[in-house]
C-alpha positions in Angstrom: 17.8 -4.4 15.1 14.7 -6.2 16.3 11.0 -5.6 15.9 11.1 -3.9 19.3 13.1 -1.0 17.8 10.1 -0.1 15.6 6.7 1.3 16.4 4.0 -1.3 15.9 0.4 -0.4 14.9 -2.2 -2.9 16.1 -5.9 -2.6 15.2 -9.1 -4.6 14.9 -11.0 -4.8 11.6 -14.7 -4.8 11.3 -14.8 -8.5 10.8 -13.0 -9.0 14.1 -9.6 -9.9 12.7 -6.5 -8.2 14.0 -3.8 -6.4 11.9 -0.4 -5.8 13.3 2.1 -3.8 11.2 5.4 -2.0 11.3 4.7 1.0 9.0 8.4 1.8 8.6 9.1 -1.4 6.7 7.1 -2.0 3.5 5.2 -5.3 3.6 5.8 -5.9 7.3 2.3 -6.7 8.5 0.2 -9.6 9.7 -3.5 -10.3 9.6 -4.8 -12.9 12.1 -7.9 -14.0 14.1 -6.5 -12.8 17.5 -4.4 -10.0 18.8 -1.7 -12.3 20.1 -1.5 -14.3 16.9 -1.1 -11.1 14.9 1.8 -10.0 17.1 3.4 -13.4 16.9 3.1 -13.5 13.2 4.4 -10.0 12.8 7.6 -11.0 14.7 8.0 -13.9 12.2 7.4 -11.6 9.2 9.9 -9.0 10.6 12.5 -11.7 11.0 12.0 -12.9 7.5 12.3 -9.4 6.1 15.3 -8.5 8.2 17.0 -11.7 7.0 16.3 -10.7 3.4 17.7 -7.2 3.9 20.8 -8.7 5.6 21.4 -11.2 2.7 21.3 -8.3 0.3 23.6 -6.2 2.4 21.0 -3.5 3.0 20.2 -1.9 6.4 16.6 -2.0 7.5 14.8 1.4 7.1 14.9 3.8 10.0 11.6 4.2 11.9 10.2 7.6 11.2 6.7 6.7 12.1 4.8 9.4 13.8 1.7 8.5 15.9 -1.0 11.0 16.0 -4.3 10.7 17.9 -6.8 12.6 15.8 
């Protein structure tokens, strides 16, 4: 699995920084100064977490994220 198999949430905070996260995977998020930097860092974080799961012999969690526009 790659990060492209998961829904990614991307939003801007009040201070102008960007948060990118994969809600299905605990701890898989990045906070950076730009949108592109947040997405790039998220890919790095995902790879690190995926490697950790693999080393432990565990599958990554399934993506059951539901996106709702309220």
